[in-house]
TORLORO-605831 format. One record per residue: x, y, z of N, C-alpha, C, O in turn; residue number from 1; residue in three letters. Coordinates in nm, 2 decimals, always signed. Each point is the difference from the previous one (the first is absolute). Layout:
<vexros>
{{X,Y,Z},{X,Y,Z},{X,Y,Z},{X,Y,Z},NUM,Ala};
...
</vexros>
This chain:
<vexros>
{{+2.99,+12.84,+4.10},{+0.01,-0.10,+0.10},{+0.13,+0.02,+0.09},{+0.11,+0.03,-0.06},1,Unk};
{{-0.13,-0.04,+0.18},{+0.11,+0.02,+0.09},{+0.08,-0.13,+0.02},{-0.06,-0.10,+0.02},2,Unk};
{{+0.19,+0.11,-0.02},{+0.08,-0.12,+0.02},{+0.05,+0.01,+0.14},{+0.06,+0.10,+0.05},3,Unk};
{{-0.07,-0.21,+0.01},{+0.05,-0.01,+0.14},{+0.13,-0.08,+0.00},{+0.01,-0.12,-0.04},4,Unk};
{{+0.09,+0.19,+0.07},{+0.13,-0.07,+0.01},{+0.02,-0.04,+0.15},{-0.01,+0.08,+0.09},5,Unk};
{{+0.05,-0.20,-0.08},{+0.03,-0.04,+0.14},{+0.14,+0.01,+0.02},{+0.09,-0.03,-0.08},6,Unk};
{{-0.06,+0.09,+0.19},{+0.14,+0.02,+0.04},{+0.04,-0.12,+0.09},{-0.08,-0.04,+0.09},7,Unk};
{{+0.19,-0.01,-0.11},{+0.04,-0.12,+0.08},{+0.03,+0.05,+0.15},{+0.05,+0.11,+0.02},8,Unk};
{{-0.08,-0.19,+0.07},{+0.01,+0.04,+0.14},{+0.15,+0.00,+0.03},{+0.07,-0.10,-0.03},9,Unk};
{{-0.02,+0.19,+0.10},{+0.14,+0.01,+0.04},{+0.01,+0.02,+0.15},{-0.09,+0.06,+0.06},10,Unk};
{{+0.19,-0.11,-0.01},{+0.03,+0.02,+0.15},{+0.11,+0.10,+0.01},{+0.11,-0.01,-0.06},11,Unk};
{{-0.13,+0.10,+0.14},{+0.11,+0.10,+0.03},{+0.11,-0.06,+0.08},{-0.02,-0.03,+0.12},12,Unk};
{{+0.13,+0.00,-0.18},{+0.11,-0.07,+0.07},{+0.11,+0.10,+0.05},{+0.11,-0.04,+0.04},13,Unk};
{{-0.14,+0.16,-0.04},{+0.09,+0.10,+0.05},{+0.04,-0.02,+0.14},{+0.12,+0.03,+0.04},14,Unk};
{{-0.21,-0.07,+0.04},{+0.03,-0.01,+0.15},{+0.05,-0.14,+0.04},{+0.02,-0.03,+0.11},15,Unk};
{{-0.02,-0.07,-0.21},{+0.05,-0.13,+0.03},{+0.14,-0.01,+0.05},{+0.03,-0.08,+0.10},16,Unk};
{{+0.06,+0.16,-0.15},{+0.14,+0.00,+0.04},{+0.00,+0.06,+0.15},{+0.08,-0.05,+0.08},17,Unk};
{{-0.16,+0.14,-0.05},{+0.00,+0.06,+0.13},{-0.05,-0.11,+0.10},{+0.06,-0.01,+0.11},18,Unk};
{{-0.16,-0.07,-0.14},{-0.05,-0.10,+0.08},{+0.11,-0.11,+0.02},{+0.02,-0.04,+0.12},19,Unk};
{{+0.04,+0.00,-0.22},{+0.11,-0.10,+0.01},{+0.11,+0.05,+0.09},{+0.05,-0.08,+0.08},20,Unk};
{{-0.01,+0.20,-0.10},{+0.10,+0.06,+0.08},{-0.04,+0.00,+0.15},{+0.09,-0.03,+0.09},21,Unk};
{{-0.21,+0.07,-0.06},{-0.04,+0.00,+0.14},{-0.01,-0.14,+0.06},{+0.04,-0.02,+0.12},22,Unk};
{{-0.08,-0.08,-0.20},{+0.00,-0.14,+0.05},{+0.14,-0.05,+0.03},{+0.03,-0.06,+0.10},23,Unk};
{{+0.07,+0.10,-0.19},{+0.14,-0.04,+0.02},{+0.05,+0.06,+0.13},{+0.07,-0.07,+0.08},24,Unk};
{{-0.10,+0.20,-0.06},{+0.05,+0.07,+0.13},{-0.07,-0.07,+0.12},{+0.07,-0.02,+0.10},25,Unk};
{{-0.19,-0.01,-0.11},{-0.07,-0.07,+0.11},{+0.06,-0.13,+0.04},{+0.03,-0.03,+0.12},26,Unk};
{{+0.01,-0.05,-0.22},{+0.06,-0.13,+0.03},{+0.14,+0.01,+0.05},{+0.05,-0.07,+0.08},27,Unk};
{{+0.03,+0.17,-0.13},{+0.13,+0.02,+0.05},{+0.00,+0.05,+0.14},{+0.09,-0.04,+0.08},28,Unk};
{{-0.18,+0.12,-0.04},{-0.01,+0.06,+0.13},{-0.05,-0.11,+0.10},{+0.05,+0.00,+0.12},29,Unk};
{{-0.14,-0.08,-0.16},{-0.05,-0.10,+0.10},{+0.07,-0.13,+0.01},{-0.02,-0.08,+0.09},30,Unk};
{{+0.11,+0.05,-0.19},{+0.08,-0.12,+0.00},{+0.12,+0.01,+0.09},{+0.07,+0.10,-0.01},31,Unk};
{{-0.04,-0.21,+0.09},{+0.12,+0.00,+0.08},{+0.11,-0.07,-0.08},{-0.03,-0.11,-0.06},32,Unk};
{{+0.14,+0.16,+0.06},{+0.12,-0.06,-0.07},{+0.09,-0.06,+0.10},{+0.04,+0.06,+0.10},33,Unk};
{{-0.01,-0.19,-0.12},{+0.08,-0.07,+0.09},{+0.14,+0.06,+0.00},{+0.06,+0.03,-0.10},34,Unk};
{{+0.00,-0.03,+0.22},{+0.13,+0.06,+0.01},{+0.10,-0.10,+0.07},{+0.06,+0.03,+0.10},35,Unk};
{{-0.05,-0.15,-0.16},{+0.09,-0.10,+0.06},{+0.14,+0.05,-0.02},{+0.04,+0.04,-0.10},36,Unk};
{{+0.04,-0.06,+0.21},{+0.14,+0.05,-0.01},{+0.09,-0.11,-0.04},{+0.11,+0.02,-0.06},37,Unk};
{{-0.14,-0.15,+0.09},{+0.09,-0.11,-0.03},{+0.10,-0.02,+0.11},{-0.01,+0.05,+0.11},38,Unk};
{{+0.11,-0.13,-0.14},{+0.10,-0.04,+0.10},{+0.13,+0.08,-0.03},{+0.05,+0.01,-0.11},39,Unk};
{{+0.00,+0.05,+0.22},{+0.13,+0.07,-0.02},{+0.12,-0.09,+0.01},{+0.05,-0.03,+0.11},40,Unk};
{{-0.02,-0.03,-0.22},{+0.11,-0.09,-0.01},{+0.08,+0.03,-0.12},{-0.05,+0.01,-0.11},41,Unk};
{{+0.18,+0.00,+0.13},{+0.09,+0.03,-0.12},{+0.04,-0.13,-0.06},{+0.05,-0.09,+0.06},42,Unk};
{{-0.08,+0.08,-0.19},{+0.04,-0.12,-0.07},{+0.15,-0.01,-0.03},{+0.06,+0.11,-0.01},43,Unk};
{{-0.01,-0.23,+0.00},{+0.15,+0.00,-0.02},{+0.03,+0.04,-0.14},{-0.08,-0.01,-0.10},44,Unk};
{{+0.20,+0.07,+0.08},{+0.04,+0.05,-0.13},{+0.04,-0.12,-0.09},{+0.03,-0.11,+0.05},45,Unk};
{{-0.03,+0.13,-0.18},{+0.05,-0.10,-0.09},{+0.14,-0.03,+0.02},{+0.08,+0.08,+0.04},46,Unk};
{{-0.04,-0.21,-0.06},{+0.13,-0.04,+0.01},{+0.08,+0.02,-0.13},{-0.04,-0.07,-0.10},47,Unk};
{{+0.14,+0.15,+0.09},{+0.07,+0.03,-0.12},{+0.08,-0.13,-0.05},{+0.00,-0.02,-0.12},48,Unk};
{{+0.06,-0.05,+0.21},{+0.07,-0.12,-0.03},{-0.06,-0.11,+0.07},{+0.02,-0.01,+0.12},49,Unk};
{{-0.08,-0.08,-0.19},{-0.08,-0.11,+0.06},{+0.09,-0.09,+0.08},{-0.04,-0.07,+0.10},50,Unk};
{{+0.17,+0.05,-0.14},{+0.09,-0.08,+0.08},{+0.03,+0.05,+0.14},{+0.02,-0.08,+0.09},51,Unk};
{{-0.02,+0.21,-0.07},{+0.02,+0.05,+0.13},{-0.12,-0.02,+0.09},{+0.01,+0.00,+0.12},52,Unk};
{{-0.13,+0.00,-0.18},{-0.12,-0.01,+0.08},{-0.04,-0.15,+0.03},{-0.08,-0.02,+0.09},53,Unk};
{{+0.14,-0.07,-0.16},{-0.03,-0.14,+0.03},{+0.12,-0.06,+0.08},{+0.11,-0.01,-0.06},54,Unk};
{{-0.14,-0.03,+0.18},{+0.11,-0.07,+0.08},{-0.06,-0.10,+0.08},{-0.12,+0.00,+0.04},55,Unk};
{{+0.20,-0.10,+0.00},{-0.04,-0.11,+0.08},{-0.02,+0.05,+0.15},{+0.09,+0.07,+0.05},56,Unk};
{{-0.20,-0.10,+0.01},{-0.02,+0.04,+0.14},{+0.00,-0.12,+0.08},{-0.07,-0.10,-0.03},57,Unk};
{{+0.14,+0.10,+0.14},{+0.00,-0.11,+0.10},{-0.14,-0.02,+0.05},{-0.06,+0.10,+0.04},58,Unk};
{{+0.02,-0.22,-0.03},{-0.14,-0.03,+0.05},{-0.03,+0.06,+0.14},{-0.11,+0.04,+0.02},59,Unk};
{{+0.21,-0.04,+0.06},{-0.02,+0.06,+0.14},{-0.03,+0.15,+0.00},{-0.04,+0.05,+0.10},60,Unk};
{{+0.08,+0.01,-0.21},{-0.02,+0.15,-0.01},{-0.14,+0.04,-0.06},{-0.03,+0.11,-0.03},61,Unk};
{{-0.05,-0.21,+0.01},{-0.14,+0.02,-0.06},{-0.10,-0.03,+0.11},{-0.01,-0.11,+0.05},62,Unk};
{{-0.07,+0.21,-0.02},{-0.12,-0.02,+0.09},{-0.12,-0.01,-0.08},{-0.04,+0.10,-0.06},63,Unk};
{{-0.03,-0.21,+0.06},{-0.11,-0.02,-0.09},{-0.13,+0.03,+0.08},{-0.03,-0.07,+0.10},64,Unk};
{{-0.04,+0.17,-0.14},{-0.13,+0.04,+0.05},{-0.11,-0.03,-0.10},{+0.01,+0.05,-0.11},65,Unk};
{{-0.11,-0.13,+0.14},{-0.10,-0.03,-0.09},{-0.14,+0.02,+0.06},{-0.02,-0.03,+0.12},66,Unk};
{{-0.07,+0.07,-0.20},{-0.14,+0.02,+0.04},{-0.09,-0.09,-0.08},{+0.02,-0.01,-0.12},67,Unk};
{{-0.11,-0.06,+0.18},{-0.08,-0.09,-0.07},{-0.15,+0.05,-0.02},{-0.03,+0.11,+0.05},68,Unk};
{{-0.05,-0.19,-0.11},{-0.14,+0.04,-0.02},{-0.08,+0.00,+0.12},{-0.11,+0.05,+0.00},69,Unk};
{{+0.15,-0.11,+0.11},{-0.07,+0.00,+0.13},{+0.04,+0.12,+0.08},{-0.04,+0.01,+0.12},70,Unk};
{{+0.12,+0.08,-0.18},{+0.05,+0.12,+0.07},{+0.09,-0.03,+0.12},{+0.00,+0.07,+0.10},71,Unk};
{{+0.08,-0.17,-0.12},{+0.10,-0.04,+0.10},{+0.14,+0.05,-0.05},{+0.02,+0.00,-0.12},72,Unk};
{{+0.06,+0.03,+0.22},{+0.14,+0.05,-0.03},{+0.09,-0.12,+0.04},{+0.00,-0.04,+0.11},73,Unk};
{{+0.08,+0.00,-0.21},{+0.10,-0.10,+0.03},{+0.14,+0.06,-0.01},{+0.03,+0.07,-0.10},74,Unk};
{{+0.05,-0.09,+0.20},{+0.14,+0.04,-0.01},{+0.08,-0.13,+0.02},{+0.00,-0.06,+0.10},75,Unk};
{{+0.08,+0.02,-0.21},{+0.07,-0.12,+0.01},{-0.08,-0.12,+0.04},{+0.03,-0.08,+0.09},76,Unk};
{{-0.15,+0.07,-0.15},{-0.09,-0.11,+0.02},{-0.06,-0.01,+0.14},{-0.05,-0.11,+0.04},77,Unk};
{{+0.05,+0.22,+0.03},{-0.07,+0.00,+0.13},{-0.10,+0.12,+0.00},{+0.03,+0.11,-0.05},78,Unk};
{{-0.15,-0.14,+0.10},{-0.10,+0.10,+0.00},{+0.03,+0.10,+0.11},{+0.03,-0.03,+0.12},79,Unk};
{{-0.04,+0.16,-0.16},{+0.03,+0.11,+0.10},{-0.11,+0.10,-0.01},{-0.08,+0.01,-0.09},80,Unk};
{{+0.07,+0.07,+0.20},{-0.10,+0.11,+0.00},{+0.06,+0.12,-0.06},{+0.13,+0.02,-0.01},81,Unk};
{{-0.21,+0.08,-0.03},{+0.05,+0.12,-0.07},{+0.09,+0.08,+0.09},{+0.10,+0.05,-0.04},82,Unk};
{{-0.13,-0.04,+0.17},{+0.08,+0.08,+0.09},{+0.14,-0.07,+0.03},{+0.08,+0.06,+0.06},83,Unk};
{{-0.06,-0.18,-0.10},{+0.13,-0.07,+0.02},{+0.09,+0.02,-0.12},{+0.12,-0.02,+0.01},84,Unk};
{{-0.17,+0.06,-0.12},{+0.08,+0.02,-0.13},{+0.12,+0.09,+0.02},{+0.11,-0.03,-0.04},85,Unk};
{{-0.14,+0.15,+0.10},{+0.11,+0.10,+0.02},{+0.11,-0.05,+0.08},{+0.12,+0.01,-0.04},86,Unk};
{{-0.14,-0.08,+0.15},{+0.10,-0.05,+0.08},{+0.08,-0.11,-0.06},{+0.12,-0.01,+0.01},87,Unk};
{{-0.19,-0.08,-0.09},{+0.07,-0.11,-0.07},{+0.09,+0.06,-0.11},{+0.12,-0.05,-0.02},88,Unk};
{{-0.17,+0.15,-0.05},{+0.09,+0.06,-0.11},{+0.12,+0.07,+0.06},{+0.11,-0.01,-0.05},89,Unk};
{{-0.13,+0.08,+0.16},{+0.11,+0.07,+0.07},{+0.11,-0.10,+0.04},{+0.11,+0.02,-0.02},90,Unk};
{{-0.16,-0.13,+0.09},{+0.10,-0.10,+0.05},{+0.07,-0.06,-0.12},{+0.12,-0.03,+0.01},91,Unk};
{{-0.19,+0.01,-0.12},{+0.06,-0.07,-0.12},{+0.11,+0.10,-0.06},{+0.11,-0.05,-0.03},92,Unk};
{{-0.15,+0.17,+0.01},{+0.09,+0.10,-0.07},{+0.12,+0.03,+0.08},{+0.11,+0.01,-0.05},93,Unk};
{{-0.13,+0.01,+0.18},{+0.10,+0.05,+0.09},{+0.08,-0.11,+0.07},{+0.06,+0.02,+0.10},94,Unk};
{{-0.06,-0.14,-0.15},{+0.05,-0.12,+0.06},{+0.16,+0.00,+0.02},{+0.05,-0.03,+0.11},95,Unk};
{{+0.02,+0.08,-0.21},{+0.15,+0.00,+0.00},{+0.05,-0.14,+0.01},{+0.09,-0.03,+0.09},96,Unk};
{{-0.13,-0.06,-0.18},{+0.04,-0.14,+0.00},{+0.15,-0.02,-0.02},{+0.05,-0.10,+0.05},97,Unk};
{{+0.01,+0.19,-0.12},{+0.15,-0.02,-0.03},{+0.09,+0.08,+0.09},{+0.12,+0.00,-0.01},98,Unk};
{{-0.18,+0.07,+0.11},{+0.07,+0.08,+0.09},{+0.08,+0.11,-0.06},{+0.10,+0.05,+0.06},99,Unk};
{{-0.13,-0.01,-0.18},{+0.07,+0.11,-0.07},{-0.07,+0.14,+0.01},{+0.06,+0.10,-0.04},100,Unk};
{{-0.17,-0.10,+0.10},{-0.08,+0.12,+0.01},{+0.03,+0.07,+0.14},{-0.04,-0.06,+0.10},101,Unk};
{{+0.10,+0.17,-0.10},{+0.03,+0.06,+0.13},{-0.11,+0.08,+0.06},{+0.00,+0.04,+0.12},102,Unk};
{{-0.11,-0.01,-0.20},{-0.11,+0.08,+0.05},{-0.12,-0.09,+0.02},{-0.11,+0.05,+0.04},103,Unk};
{{+0.11,-0.18,-0.07},{-0.11,-0.09,+0.02},{-0.02,-0.04,+0.15},{+0.10,-0.01,+0.07},104,Unk};
{{-0.22,-0.01,-0.03},{-0.03,-0.04,+0.14},{-0.06,-0.14,+0.00},{-0.07,-0.03,+0.10},105,Unk};
{{+0.09,-0.05,-0.20},{-0.07,-0.13,-0.01},{+0.06,-0.10,+0.09},{+0.10,+0.02,+0.06},106,Unk};
{{-0.16,-0.14,-0.07},{+0.04,-0.11,+0.09},{+0.10,-0.10,-0.07},{+0.05,-0.09,+0.07},107,Unk};
{{-0.01,+0.12,-0.19},{+0.10,-0.08,-0.08},{-0.04,-0.14,-0.01},{+0.08,-0.09,+0.02},108,Unk};
{{-0.21,+0.07,-0.05},{-0.05,-0.14,-0.02},{+0.04,-0.05,-0.14},{+0.00,+0.08,-0.10},109,Unk};
{{+0.02,-0.21,+0.09},{+0.04,-0.06,-0.13},{-0.12,-0.01,-0.10},{+0.02,-0.03,-0.11},110,Unk};
{{-0.14,+0.05,+0.16},{-0.12,-0.02,-0.08},{-0.05,+0.13,-0.06},{-0.09,+0.00,-0.09},111,Unk};
{{+0.15,+0.11,+0.13},{-0.04,+0.13,-0.05},{+0.10,+0.06,-0.09},{+0.10,-0.06,-0.03},112,Unk};
{{-0.12,+0.18,-0.02},{+0.09,+0.06,-0.10},{+0.14,+0.02,+0.05},{+0.03,+0.02,+0.12},113,Unk};
{{+0.06,-0.01,-0.22},{+0.14,+0.02,+0.03},{+0.03,+0.15,+0.04},{+0.07,+0.02,+0.09},114,Unk};
{{-0.13,+0.07,-0.17},{+0.03,+0.14,+0.01},{-0.12,+0.08,-0.05},{-0.07,-0.05,-0.09},115,Unk};
{{+0.04,+0.17,+0.15},{-0.12,+0.07,-0.05},{+0.01,+0.03,-0.15},{-0.11,+0.01,-0.07},116,Unk};
{{+0.23,+0.01,+0.01},{+0.01,+0.02,-0.14},{-0.03,-0.12,-0.09},{-0.03,+0.01,-0.12},117,Unk};
{{+0.03,-0.13,+0.18},{-0.03,-0.12,-0.07},{-0.14,-0.05,+0.02},{-0.05,-0.09,-0.07},118,Unk};
{{-0.02,+0.15,+0.17},{-0.14,-0.05,+0.03},{-0.10,+0.04,-0.11},{-0.01,+0.11,-0.04},119,Unk};
{{-0.07,-0.21,+0.00},{-0.10,+0.02,-0.10},{-0.14,-0.05,+0.06},{+0.00,-0.11,+0.05},120,Unk};
{{-0.10,+0.19,-0.06},{-0.13,-0.04,+0.04},{-0.08,-0.04,-0.12},{-0.02,+0.09,-0.09},121,Unk};
{{-0.02,-0.21,+0.08},{-0.08,-0.05,-0.12},{-0.14,-0.01,+0.04},{-0.04,-0.08,+0.08},122,Unk};
{{-0.04,+0.17,-0.14},{-0.15,+0.01,+0.03},{-0.08,-0.06,-0.11},{+0.01,+0.05,-0.12},123,Unk};
{{-0.09,-0.15,+0.15},{-0.09,-0.06,-0.10},{-0.14,-0.01,+0.05},{-0.02,+0.00,+0.12},124,Unk};
{{-0.07,+0.00,-0.21},{-0.14,-0.01,+0.04},{-0.08,-0.07,-0.10},{+0.03,-0.02,-0.11},125,Unk};
{{-0.15,-0.03,+0.16},{-0.09,-0.07,-0.08},{-0.09,+0.10,-0.08},{-0.01,+0.12,+0.04},126,Unk};
{{-0.05,-0.16,-0.15},{-0.09,+0.09,-0.07},{-0.12,+0.04,+0.08},{-0.06,+0.10,-0.03},127,Unk};
{{+0.02,-0.18,+0.13},{-0.12,+0.03,+0.08},{+0.04,+0.07,+0.13},{-0.09,+0.02,+0.08},128,Unk};
{{+0.21,+0.02,-0.06},{+0.04,+0.07,+0.12},{-0.06,+0.14,-0.01},{+0.00,+0.07,-0.10},129,Unk};
{{-0.05,-0.02,+0.21},{-0.07,+0.13,+0.00},{+0.11,+0.11,+0.00},{+0.11,-0.02,+0.05},130,Unk};
{{-0.14,+0.12,-0.13},{+0.08,+0.11,-0.02},{+0.05,+0.06,+0.14},{+0.11,+0.04,+0.01},131,Unk};
{{-0.21,-0.02,+0.08},{+0.03,+0.06,+0.13},{+0.11,-0.08,+0.07},{+0.09,+0.06,+0.07},132,Unk};
{{-0.09,-0.19,-0.07},{+0.10,-0.08,+0.07},{+0.14,+0.02,-0.07},{+0.10,+0.01,+0.07},133,Unk};
{{-0.10,-0.02,-0.20},{+0.12,+0.02,-0.07},{+0.07,+0.13,+0.03},{+0.12,+0.01,+0.03},134,Unk};
{{-0.20,+0.10,-0.03},{+0.06,+0.13,+0.04},{+0.04,+0.01,+0.14},{+0.10,+0.06,+0.03},135,Unk};
{{-0.17,-0.12,+0.06},{+0.03,-0.01,+0.14},{+0.13,-0.07,+0.03},{+0.09,+0.05,+0.08},136,Unk};
{{-0.06,-0.16,-0.15},{+0.12,-0.07,+0.01},{+0.12,+0.09,-0.06},{+0.10,+0.00,+0.06},137,Unk};
{{-0.13,+0.06,-0.17},{+0.11,+0.09,-0.05},{+0.03,+0.11,+0.09},{+0.12,+0.04,+0.02},138,Unk};
{{-0.22,+0.02,+0.05},{+0.02,+0.10,+0.10},{+0.08,-0.05,+0.11},{+0.09,+0.08,+0.05},139,Unk};
{{-0.11,-0.20,+0.00},{+0.07,-0.05,+0.11},{+0.15,-0.02,-0.04},{+0.09,+0.02,+0.09},140,Unk};
{{-0.07,-0.07,-0.21},{+0.14,-0.01,-0.04},{+0.07,+0.13,-0.01},{+0.12,+0.02,+0.04},141,Unk};
{{-0.19,+0.08,-0.09},{+0.05,+0.14,-0.01},{+0.03,+0.05,+0.14},{+0.11,+0.07,+0.02},142,Unk};
{{-0.20,-0.09,+0.08},{+0.03,+0.05,+0.13},{+0.12,-0.07,+0.06},{+0.07,+0.07,+0.08},143,Unk};
{{-0.05,-0.19,-0.11},{+0.12,-0.07,+0.06},{+0.13,+0.07,-0.05},{+0.09,+0.02,+0.07},144,Unk};
{{-0.09,+0.00,-0.20},{+0.12,+0.07,-0.06},{+0.01,+0.14,+0.05},{+0.11,+0.05,+0.03},145,Unk};
{{-0.22,+0.02,-0.01},{+0.01,+0.14,+0.05},{+0.05,+0.00,+0.15},{+0.09,+0.08,+0.03},146,Unk};
{{-0.13,-0.17,+0.05},{+0.05,-0.01,+0.14},{+0.15,-0.04,+0.00},{+0.07,+0.06,+0.08},147,Unk};
{{-0.03,-0.15,-0.17},{+0.15,-0.03,+0.00},{+0.08,+0.12,-0.05},{+0.10,+0.03,+0.06},148,Unk};
{{-0.15,+0.04,-0.16},{+0.07,+0.12,-0.05},{+0.00,+0.11,+0.11},{+0.10,+0.07,+0.01},149,Unk};
{{-0.21,-0.05,+0.06},{-0.01,+0.10,+0.10},{+0.10,-0.03,+0.12},{+0.07,+0.09,+0.05},150,Unk};
{{-0.06,-0.22,-0.02},{+0.10,-0.03,+0.11},{+0.14,+0.02,-0.05},{+0.09,+0.05,+0.07},151,Unk};
{{-0.06,-0.08,-0.20},{+0.13,+0.02,-0.06},{+0.03,+0.15,+0.00},{+0.12,+0.04,+0.03},152,Unk};
{{-0.21,+0.05,-0.07},{+0.02,+0.14,+0.00},{+0.03,+0.05,+0.14},{+0.08,+0.09,+0.02},153,Unk};
{{-0.15,-0.14,+0.08},{+0.02,+0.05,+0.14},{+0.14,-0.04,+0.05},{+0.06,+0.08,+0.06},154,Unk};
{{-0.02,-0.20,-0.09},{+0.13,-0.05,+0.05},{+0.12,+0.06,-0.08},{+0.10,+0.04,+0.06},155,Unk};
{{-0.12,-0.03,-0.19},{+0.12,+0.05,-0.08},{+0.01,+0.15,-0.01},{+0.11,+0.05,+0.01},156,Unk};
{{-0.23,+0.02,-0.03},{+0.00,+0.14,-0.01},{-0.05,+0.08,+0.12},{+0.01,+0.12,+0.00},157,Unk};
{{-0.06,-0.19,+0.10},{-0.06,+0.07,+0.11},{-0.11,+0.10,-0.03},{+0.00,+0.11,+0.05},158,Unk};
{{-0.08,-0.15,-0.15},{-0.11,+0.08,-0.05},{-0.13,-0.08,-0.01},{+0.00,-0.12,+0.02},159,Unk};
{{-0.11,+0.19,-0.05},{-0.12,-0.06,-0.03},{-0.01,-0.01,-0.16},{+0.07,+0.07,-0.07},160,Unk};
{{-0.16,-0.16,+0.02},{-0.01,-0.01,-0.14},{-0.03,+0.13,-0.08},{+0.04,+0.01,-0.11},161,Unk};
{{-0.12,+0.07,+0.18},{-0.03,+0.13,-0.07},{+0.11,+0.10,+0.00},{+0.00,+0.10,-0.07},162,Unk};
{{+0.11,-0.12,+0.14},{+0.11,+0.09,+0.01},{+0.12,-0.03,-0.09},{+0.09,+0.08,-0.01},163,Unk};
{{-0.09,-0.20,-0.05},{+0.12,-0.04,-0.08},{+0.00,+0.07,-0.14},{-0.10,+0.04,-0.05},164,Unk};
{{+0.22,-0.03,+0.00},{+0.02,+0.06,-0.13},{-0.02,-0.10,-0.11},{-0.01,-0.12,+0.03},165,Unk};
{{+0.01,+0.16,-0.15},{-0.01,-0.09,-0.12},{+0.12,-0.10,-0.01},{-0.02,-0.12,-0.03},166,Unk};
{{+0.14,+0.17,+0.06},{+0.12,-0.08,+0.00},{-0.01,-0.11,+0.11},{+0.03,-0.12,-0.03},167,Unk};
{{-0.08,+0.16,+0.15},{-0.01,-0.10,+0.10},{-0.11,-0.10,-0.03},{+0.01,-0.12,+0.04},168,Unk};
{{-0.12,+0.16,-0.11},{-0.11,-0.09,-0.04},{+0.06,-0.11,-0.09},{-0.05,-0.11,+0.00},169,Unk};
{{+0.13,+0.15,-0.09},{+0.06,-0.10,-0.09},{+0.08,-0.10,+0.07},{-0.01,-0.12,-0.03},170,Unk};
{{+0.09,+0.16,+0.14},{+0.07,-0.09,+0.08},{-0.09,-0.10,+0.07},{+0.02,-0.12,+0.01},171,Unk};
{{-0.13,+0.18,+0.04},{-0.10,-0.09,+0.08},{-0.06,-0.10,-0.10},{-0.02,-0.12,+0.04},172,Unk};
{{-0.02,+0.16,-0.16},{-0.06,-0.09,-0.10},{+0.10,-0.11,-0.04},{-0.04,-0.11,-0.04},173,Unk};
{{+0.17,+0.14,+0.04},{+0.10,-0.10,-0.03},{+0.02,-0.10,+0.11},{+0.02,-0.12,-0.02},174,Unk};
{{-0.04,+0.17,+0.15},{+0.01,-0.09,+0.11},{-0.11,-0.09,+0.01},{+0.01,-0.12,+0.03},175,Unk};
{{-0.13,+0.17,-0.05},{-0.13,-0.08,+0.00},{-0.07,+0.01,-0.13},{-0.10,+0.08,+0.00},176,Unk};
{{+0.14,-0.14,-0.11},{-0.07,+0.02,-0.12},{-0.14,-0.08,+0.00},{-0.01,-0.11,+0.05},177,Unk};
{{-0.09,+0.18,-0.10},{-0.13,-0.06,+0.00},{-0.02,-0.09,-0.12},{-0.03,+0.05,-0.11},178,Unk};
{{+0.05,-0.18,+0.12},{+0.00,-0.09,-0.11},{-0.12,-0.10,+0.02},{+0.01,-0.09,+0.09},179,Unk};
{{-0.12,+0.12,-0.16},{-0.12,-0.08,+0.01},{-0.02,-0.05,-0.14},{-0.01,+0.07,-0.10},180,Unk};
{{-0.01,-0.20,+0.08},{-0.03,-0.07,-0.12},{-0.14,-0.04,+0.00},{-0.04,-0.08,+0.09},181,Unk};
{{-0.04,+0.12,-0.18},{-0.14,-0.04,-0.01},{-0.02,-0.10,-0.11},{+0.03,+0.02,-0.12},182,Unk};
{{-0.08,-0.14,+0.16},{-0.01,-0.11,-0.09},{-0.14,+0.02,-0.08},{-0.10,+0.04,+0.06},183,Unk};
{{+0.11,-0.06,-0.19},{-0.12,+0.01,-0.08},{-0.11,-0.10,+0.04},{+0.03,-0.11,+0.04},184,Unk};
{{-0.15,+0.16,-0.05},{-0.12,-0.08,+0.04},{-0.03,-0.11,-0.11},{+0.00,+0.04,-0.12},185,Unk};
{{-0.02,-0.16,+0.16},{-0.04,-0.10,-0.09},{-0.15,-0.03,+0.02},{-0.05,-0.01,+0.11},186,Unk};
{{-0.02,+0.01,-0.22},{-0.14,-0.02,+0.00},{-0.04,-0.14,-0.04},{-0.12,-0.03,-0.01},187,Unk};
</vexros>
């Protein structure tokens, strides 16, 4: 009598690795990878001695800029438009309230900052403020400082900002330090 042995059915898995590899290559080639660059902003360095970093600031040397959930910009409790922010910041920083700044061109008002080295911009925003508005306001503040520094470079060194040396840049940054305080968001 003949015995019939049944062989178990097998699947040839030799090409499974090739198929998986081809599928992987297909998805890598067809998928787009996001290339967000982020914001070019240098974060402040750590303060080695906390006593030097904490000092009392005269209230008149703080310009309060706040953004609310309705996408409105308030500067010192007054609603302003985005295109007004740069001029207000420039007038505040370059005020020369104590008349000690020989390079300032401000109006010497008693309600604005004493000196550019003392001026602080306090930026706060609501949790529902749109990202686009927040960045736009930061850009306007940066433009104000850039214009003030460019004017200082022109009058002091008789150059353009792209022509100054590193040593001159340090002098410019000391004359108009970029001091912006960002208040934490409360939810």
